[in-house]
TIKE-163285 format. One record per residue (C-alpha): x, y, z. Coordinates in steps of 0.02 Angstrom, whole numbers. Each point is the difference from the previous one (the first is absolute). Layout:
% residues N
NODE_px_py_pz
NODE_X_Y_Z
...
This chain:
% residues 604
NODE_px_py_pz
NODE_-45_-170_-3880
NODE_-119_101_-103
NODE_-64_160_50
NODE_-189_-46_-4
NODE_60_-127_135
NODE_100_123_117
NODE_-98_67_145
NODE_-24_183_1
NODE_130_46_116
NODE_121_-112_-119
NODE_-56_124_-131
NODE_44_155_96
NODE_177_-69_44
NODE_32_-43_-183
NODE_-61_159_-56
NODE_130_65_120
NODE_122_-103_-73
NODE_-39_57_-178
NODE_25_179_32
NODE_172_-32_118
NODE_-76_50_168
NODE_52_-93_142
NODE_-132_-38_133
NODE_128_35_126
NODE_-60_189_-39
NODE_-155_-36_100
NODE_102_-23_152
NODE_14_190_33
NODE_-186_57_7
NODE_-35_-193_83
NODE_129_55_147
NODE_-89_162_28
NODE_-170_-89_-9
NODE_66_-130_138
NODE_60_141_115
NODE_-164_82_-30
NODE_-83_-162_43
NODE_104_-13_147
NODE_-33_173_80
NODE_-196_-20_-43
NODE_15_-159_117
NODE_85_99_144
NODE_-136_133_-16
NODE_-131_-123_16
NODE_94_-66_153
NODE_2_170_82
NODE_-170_42_-25
NODE_-65_-146_126
NODE_104_83_158
NODE_-66_165_-57
NODE_-166_-49_-4
NODE_17_-112_152
NODE_72_150_112
NODE_-112_120_-61
NODE_-157_-97_49
NODE_68_-55_162
NODE_49_181_38
NODE_184_-85_52
NODE_163_-49_-100
NODE_81_-83_154
NODE_10_-159_-101
NODE_95_62_-138
NODE_167_-50_80
NODE_-47_-171_-1
NODE_-39_-23_-183
NODE_122_-107_-86
NODE_143_87_-89
NODE_-101_166_-14
NODE_29_-12_200
NODE_176_-4_-1
NODE_11_146_-128
NODE_-105_105_121
NODE_113_-44_145
NODE_137_109_-80
NODE_-99_151_15
NODE_8_117_151
NODE_-103_-61_150
NODE_-81_160_18
NODE_-79_-26_-163
NODE_-47_-170_26
NODE_-93_62_172
NODE_-98_120_-105
NODE_-151_-89_-97
NODE_-41_147_-116
NODE_206_0_-38
NODE_-21_-182_-30
NODE_-144_14_-97
NODE_79_137_-109
NODE_145_-117_-33
NODE_-94_-145_-56
NODE_-115_131_-120
NODE_172_81_-70
NODE_68_-179_-26
NODE_-164_-42_-87
NODE_-5_145_-117
NODE_196_-13_-33
NODE_-24_-182_-48
NODE_-135_32_-132
NODE_73_156_-80
NODE_164_-105_-14
NODE_-119_-144_-67
NODE_-77_129_-130
NODE_167_76_-65
NODE_73_-174_-17
NODE_-174_-34_-88
NODE_34_159_-113
NODE_187_-63_-44
NODE_-55_-171_-51
NODE_-156_75_-105
NODE_138_107_-86
NODE_126_-117_-22
NODE_-116_-124_-78
NODE_-76_135_-95
NODE_160_19_-86
NODE_63_-168_-24
NODE_-185_-25_-86
NODE_28_148_-115
NODE_175_-60_-46
NODE_-83_-173_-35
NODE_-127_83_-113
NODE_156_105_-92
NODE_85_-154_-25
NODE_-146_-109_-61
NODE_-42_129_-143
NODE_175_9_-52
NODE_23_-182_-4
NODE_-161_-38_-89
NODE_46_130_-125
NODE_151_-79_-25
NODE_-67_-161_-33
NODE_-119_70_-122
NODE_142_67_-101
NODE_92_-163_-3
NODE_-135_-99_-79
NODE_-2_-35_-182
NODE_-129_96_-111
NODE_-98_-176_-25
NODE_-49_20_193
NODE_-81_181_-44
NODE_-77_-61_-162
NODE_-99_-135_97
NODE_-51_101_156
NODE_-91_176_38
NODE_88_150_35
NODE_-143_59_117
NODE_21_-144_119
NODE_188_35_1
NODE_-32_192_47
NODE_-135_-62_144
NODE_131_-121_75
NODE_134_136_18
NODE_-111_144_53
NODE_-117_-109_106
NODE_27_-179_24
NODE_192_40_57
NODE_-68_104_139
NODE_-139_-122_61
NODE_120_-154_-5
NODE_99_87_142
NODE_-128_41_97
NODE_39_-155_124
NODE_161_99_22
NODE_-82_153_48
NODE_-114_-89_131
NODE_146_-115_72
NODE_37_132_127
NODE_-178_19_74
NODE_-4_-197_-5
NODE_161_-9_92
NODE_-49_129_121
NODE_-169_-81_34
NODE_89_-180_25
NODE_137_62_121
NODE_-143_100_103
NODE_-112_-171_16
NODE_152_-63_56
NODE_23_121_151
NODE_-181_7_25
NODE_3_-185_29
NODE_132_17_123
NODE_-91_142_84
NODE_-162_-110_-4
NODE_88_-149_79
NODE_78_101_132
NODE_-168_75_51
NODE_-94_-162_-11
NODE_50_-155_-82
NODE_-157_-78_45
NODE_-124_148_-104
NODE_140_-13_-143
NODE_-32_-177_-17
NODE_-182_25_-25
NODE_10_155_-104
NODE_118_-92_-143
NODE_-161_-75_-90
NODE_-42_180_-50
NODE_157_8_-118
NODE_-57_-161_-73
NODE_-166_46_-43
NODE_85_169_-72
NODE_120_-97_-106
NODE_-130_-118_-72
NODE_-108_146_-52
NODE_131_92_-61
NODE_70_-143_-110
NODE_-168_-22_-88
NODE_-3_187_-62
NODE_192_-20_-44
NODE_-48_-147_-122
NODE_-125_110_-80
NODE_117_153_-27
NODE_141_-121_-74
NODE_-127_-61_-144
NODE_-54_180_-25
NODE_173_59_-9
NODE_49_-98_-156
NODE_-156_70_-91
NODE_17_164_41
NODE_199_-5_-83
NODE_-95_-69_-147
NODE_-118_130_-22
NODE_136_129_42
NODE_71_-79_-136
NODE_-135_7_-122
NODE_-20_193_46
NODE_169_54_-30
NODE_-1_-94_-175
NODE_-160_67_-56
NODE_63_189_67
NODE_161_-31_-117
NODE_-81_-84_-145
NODE_-130_127_-22
NODE_107_165_35
NODE_136_-60_-118
NODE_-143_-38_-140
NODE_-95_155_21
NODE_-20_46_-181
NODE_-75_-178_-40
NODE_-130_40_147
NODE_-29_165_-79
NODE_-12_-42_-185
NODE_-124_-149_37
NODE_-85_91_145
NODE_10_-127_128
NODE_17_111_147
NODE_-151_-49_94
NODE_30_-183_-30
NODE_177_28_61
NODE_-54_89_137
NODE_-147_-129_42
NODE_146_-141_5
NODE_117_104_111
NODE_-148_30_123
NODE_-42_-181_0
NODE_190_-44_39
NODE_0_137_131
NODE_-144_-35_88
NODE_47_-191_12
NODE_160_52_82
NODE_-85_130_109
NODE_-116_-139_75
NODE_142_-106_31
NODE_96_129_82
NODE_-167_43_117
NODE_-12_-189_45
NODE_185_-6_58
NODE_-36_175_100
NODE_-156_-73_62
NODE_84_-162_76
NODE_165_94_58
NODE_-131_127_81
NODE_-100_-132_92
NODE_150_-55_91
NODE_36_127_116
NODE_-181_9_72
NODE_-18_-196_-10
NODE_143_-19_124
NODE_-64_130_102
NODE_-171_-63_17
NODE_70_-172_34
NODE_119_68_137
NODE_-138_88_89
NODE_-119_-155_-9
NODE_145_-123_58
NODE_81_121_129
NODE_-157_17_75
NODE_-30_-184_19
NODE_176_-25_54
NODE_-8_126_142
NODE_-182_-63_63
NODE_41_-172_-20
NODE_168_12_90
NODE_-78_80_150
NODE_-118_-136_29
NODE_123_-129_-25
NODE_147_73_89
NODE_-67_135_99
NODE_57_183_-22
NODE_126_-17_150
NODE_82_-145_-79
NODE_34_77_-179
NODE_69_178_47
NODE_-15_176_86
NODE_-122_109_-84
NODE_125_131_-71
NODE_88_-167_-82
NODE_-159_-48_-74
NODE_-31_181_-80
NODE_172_-27_-67
NODE_-47_-183_-50
NODE_-148_56_-85
NODE_97_156_-93
NODE_136_-115_-51
NODE_-112_-141_-65
NODE_-96_131_-109
NODE_160_57_-72
NODE_68_-161_-25
NODE_-156_-58_-110
NODE_35_168_-115
NODE_192_-42_-11
NODE_-55_-193_-24
NODE_-115_59_-148
NODE_149_109_-61
NODE_112_-168_-13
NODE_-139_-103_-67
NODE_-51_146_-132
NODE_175_1_-69
NODE_-39_-173_-80
NODE_-132_105_-89
NODE_95_121_-48
NODE_139_-137_-83
NODE_-163_-80_-75
NODE_-45_165_-87
NODE_169_31_-67
NODE_21_-186_-72
NODE_-81_43_-156
NODE_107_147_-40
NODE_159_-95_64
NODE_-31_-146_-112
NODE_-5_117_-144
NODE_151_96_49
NODE_111_-177_35
NODE_-71_-55_-175
NODE_114_140_-71
NODE_145_-60_90
NODE_-28_-187_-61
NODE_114_-27_-154
NODE_-115_-119_-85
NODE_-96_88_-155
NODE_115_144_-7
NODE_63_-34_-170
NODE_180_84_40
NODE_124_34_-127
NODE_169_-26_66
NODE_155_71_-68
NODE_162_-98_-4
NODE_181_38_67
NODE_90_53_-163
NODE_3_184_-37
NODE_-50_31_-194
NODE_144_74_-90
NODE_-97_63_-142
NODE_-57_-86_-151
NODE_140_-69_-125
NODE_-73_-105_-120
NODE_-181_-41_0
NODE_-162_-48_103
NODE_-61_-169_-38
NODE_-183_-78_34
NODE_44_-196_-18
NODE_-170_-111_-1
NODE_-83_110_128
NODE_-170_-62_60
NODE_-85_117_128
NODE_-173_12_78
NODE_-55_100_139
NODE_-122_-124_61
NODE_2_-200_-32
NODE_-170_27_-109
NODE_79_67_-139
NODE_171_30_-97
NODE_31_178_-50
NODE_161_-42_-96
NODE_53_-155_-70
NODE_171_-60_-47
NODE_47_179_-53
NODE_183_8_-77
NODE_78_166_-64
NODE_148_102_29
NODE_25_187_15
NODE_161_68_-55
NODE_94_129_67
NODE_-20_187_-62
NODE_-133_-69_-112
NODE_-172_48_-9
NODE_-130_-152_33
NODE_-178_23_-43
NODE_-141_-124_80
NODE_-163_7_-83
NODE_-145_-106_-9
NODE_-194_-11_45
NODE_-69_51_177
NODE_23_-120_133
NODE_136_-81_-97
NODE_143_16_142
NODE_74_144_-60
NODE_-7_86_171
NODE_30_-151_88
NODE_176_-19_-75
NODE_30_194_42
NODE_-43_-31_175
NODE_118_-146_29
NODE_140_107_-87
NODE_-46_125_136
NODE_-3_-126_140
NODE_-190_33_44
NODE_-10_-189_9
NODE_113_-151_25
NODE_42_-100_-162
NODE_33_-183_8
NODE_197_-33_24
NODE_97_-25_-155
NODE_-121_94_-116
NODE_60_179_-5
NODE_188_33_-14
NODE_94_167_-18
NODE_186_-43_-58
NODE_-23_-176_32
NODE_-49_28_184
NODE_-163_-43_71
NODE_-97_175_13
NODE_-55_-77_196
NODE_191_-1_45
NODE_25_201_-16
NODE_-43_112_162
NODE_-152_96_-40
NODE_66_152_48
NODE_148_2_-127
NODE_-102_-76_-135
NODE_-141_127_-6
NODE_113_148_22
NODE_39_-36_-180
NODE_-183_-19_-51
NODE_-124_130_-55
NODE_-169_-27_-46
NODE_-122_115_-94
NODE_-184_-96_34
NODE_-164_49_-85
NODE_-58_22_181
NODE_77_135_67
NODE_10_-2_182
NODE_24_171_86
NODE_-4_49_181
NODE_-118_150_92
NODE_160_119_-12
NODE_88_120_-97
NODE_67_-29_-185
NODE_183_15_80
NODE_-27_-145_114
NODE_-96_-113_-135
NODE_142_33_-126
NODE_149_-27_113
NODE_-93_-145_111
NODE_116_-122_49
NODE_156_100_-57
NODE_136_61_93
NODE_107_160_-24
NODE_-79_54_-150
NODE_66_170_-66
NODE_-106_132_-65
NODE_94_-5_-162
NODE_-40_-188_-30
NODE_-171_21_53
NODE_-25_133_-123
NODE_76_-91_-141
NODE_-123_-141_29
NODE_-149_119_13
NODE_64_72_-185
NODE_27_-179_-77
NODE_-176_-47_80
NODE_-79_153_-72
NODE_-53_59_161
NODE_83_186_13
NODE_-146_75_-93
NODE_-139_-75_106
NODE_104_33_158
NODE_30_181_-34
NODE_-184_31_-5
NODE_-32_-57_167
NODE_-3_124_142
NODE_115_-102_125
NODE_86_-80_-151
NODE_83_-159_72
NODE_-54_28_153
NODE_-188_-9_-50
NODE_-116_-140_89
NODE_-64_-125_-131
NODE_-140_-63_119
NODE_-43_-192_35
NODE_69_-112_-125
NODE_45_145_-102
NODE_-189_55_-22
NODE_57_178_-47
NODE_96_-58_-155
NODE_-60_-64_-156
NODE_45_-156_-89
NODE_132_51_-86
NODE_79_106_131
NODE_2_-151_105
NODE_71_-99_-131
NODE_136_126_-17
NODE_36_-1_189
NODE_37_-171_-5
NODE_124_17_-149
NODE_83_133_87
NODE_28_-119_153
NODE_62_-124_-116
NODE_123_114_-90
NODE_65_78_156
NODE_38_-186_66
NODE_124_-21_-132
NODE_-24_-192_-1
NODE_86_-100_-127
NODE_-147_-109_-25
NODE_-164_88_-51
NODE_-162_-71_-9
NODE_-157_85_-71
NODE_-161_-87_19
NODE_-119_93_-114
NODE_82_149_41
NODE_-97_119_-136
NODE_-159_-94_24
NODE_-76_156_91
NODE_45_128_-124
NODE_-77_98_-119
NODE_87_0_-189
NODE_103_166_30
NODE_51_-54_173
NODE_49_-174_-46
NODE_105_80_-143
NODE_85_100_123
NODE_36_-135_129
NODE_32_-120_-143
NODE_164_112_-22
NODE_46_2_170
NODE_-10_-185_21
NODE_95_-21_-154
NODE_134_99_59
NODE_-25_-85_173
NODE_36_-179_-76
NODE_141_44_-104
NODE_152_-109_59
NODE_-117_-82_136
NODE_-58_-165_21
NODE_-206_25_-29
NODE_-138_-103_18
NODE_-160_66_-75
NODE_-183_-63_4
NODE_-93_93_-143
NODE_-184_13_-33
NODE_36_128_-138
NODE_110_-106_-120
NODE_49_160_-90
NODE_106_45_154
NODE_121_-162_-36
NODE_56_28_-173
NODE_171_17_61
NODE_-1_-155_113
NODE_156_-112_-19
NODE_-119_-159_63
NODE_-180_-17_-3
NODE_-74_-132_105
NODE_-182_-47_-24
NODE_-84_-86_152
NODE_-168_-83_-15
NODE_-84_-98_149
NODE_155_-22_89
NODE_112_-54_-138
NODE_116_73_-133
NODE_-68_-17_-146
NODE_110_112_-108
NODE_177_102_8
NODE_89_107_-110
NODE_19_152_-77
NODE_-137_112_-65
NODE_41_-40_-190
NODE_28_-180_31
NODE_-169_-34_104
NODE_-106_97_-122
NODE_69_-104_-157
NODE_-40_-152_106
NODE_-193_67_4
NODE_-39_-93_166
NODE_-53_56_159
NODE_94_167_11
NODE_-60_37_-189
NODE_-182_-24_48
NODE_28_117_154
NODE_78_138_-113
NODE_-138_-24_-114
NODE_-125_26_130
NODE_91_158_37
NODE_12_81_-175
NODE_-188_21_7
């Protein structure tokens, strides 16, 4: 059954199954809730003889009470002969029962609180693990602000029904106990009182429908608010340079105001539930009591103490009924966030890149692209019939105009995206058959977009690597020409580099990325415009390190500056998703074709 067609309760159970928590764990708090409701009923039962004896100034009837009378007969006769002692016994029992009821209620709340917090913890973990398993194309087509809101806010909102289920169960069980007590007092009056709950149910049902529709709108606005926050804060330089602070502030204010308005409307509807049910209860109970006196006569209904207890129970029952009906409001309010959370657990549209079962033994001969056609979406092909090979231990350069498909070839080699079967081979084995762990462990990438975390230099350089010795680290720093730079820092390698490495220059970021790749010591080295962010002096230093790094390795280089690939063993020219030329530098220059045109453009 599609998720959109499932009931809200069904969605909650599905969510528990997704995070591998069995609903049976709910039996612990629900057991305490059941016992608390039972003791509450016992307290209500004790209240009638207490009031009856107090008003009549005699407890002689006590031993004639069914069940309770037999328990009293077990007490000493001297105690039963003294009305004050009998009254104290009843009162002590009443206090004891309600004390035990509240203790059980506390245990129910505590165990339910622990259960719900663990559920939230497991849900966040499961969601984060799901995100990490999705293909890069999923993140290319969605907004990180929405995912941030979903992880931090929607995950909690989706579990609201769980946090409220204890109160719902307690109220439902109390209603059952109340009904038994009410029937025991007067079944005639109870028959007349039942329409009260029908009126309450219809009133609450109307409001629940409104809340459910608003919940989805609130979820959409919450997502939009998260998107706008992340989008603007991550592009603050653009905002500053074009002086759009006021415009973006107004956009944010508008979205926030829309969400606040929706939140207020839901809060207003939820806030109306209790006053509305109390007013309806007072009016209907008054009509029931007065009408019953005329229809049945007071003597035919119950004694005065019983009527007091009856009226008290009716008031309490209406509140409990409101809690039971209001639980639907809690579920309705959580329906929007719950749908968004369950969407993440749905496998459709997540563009998974699965590894195979074969352990990659290392490159023996060559990497072969065979008639590779690839598109991110159905509307446009990025690569069309691409065929070429990359020989082991050789340097292969890929050049061409911007948007020609060069980075896509690298992304397929890095397994960011899944290529069609039978189009990309390593030593005659489809790349899809290798486990991701064994394959990517032998591949290193230095990208034009240096990805850094808000942590220390040491953490960023050794990210994803294990058991890195200080000697190996220092060697990588030396080869990446980072030692002098780090030596000038007051905290050296333990210096925090800021969000996305904001405290580093472009050249320093690039050298950190190169040091990371050198430290990985992978046999296949991919350099995607590795020197594009460097000045001429720094480029010369890094080029020396790169030349040293690629020596004896299989290297694939995407080059914007063609002067950096003079020593390439093979040059592949890509334009509009096709291979238009391939060969060595001198060979391509002599052809005076596409590569020659690019070469001549850069000369000037």
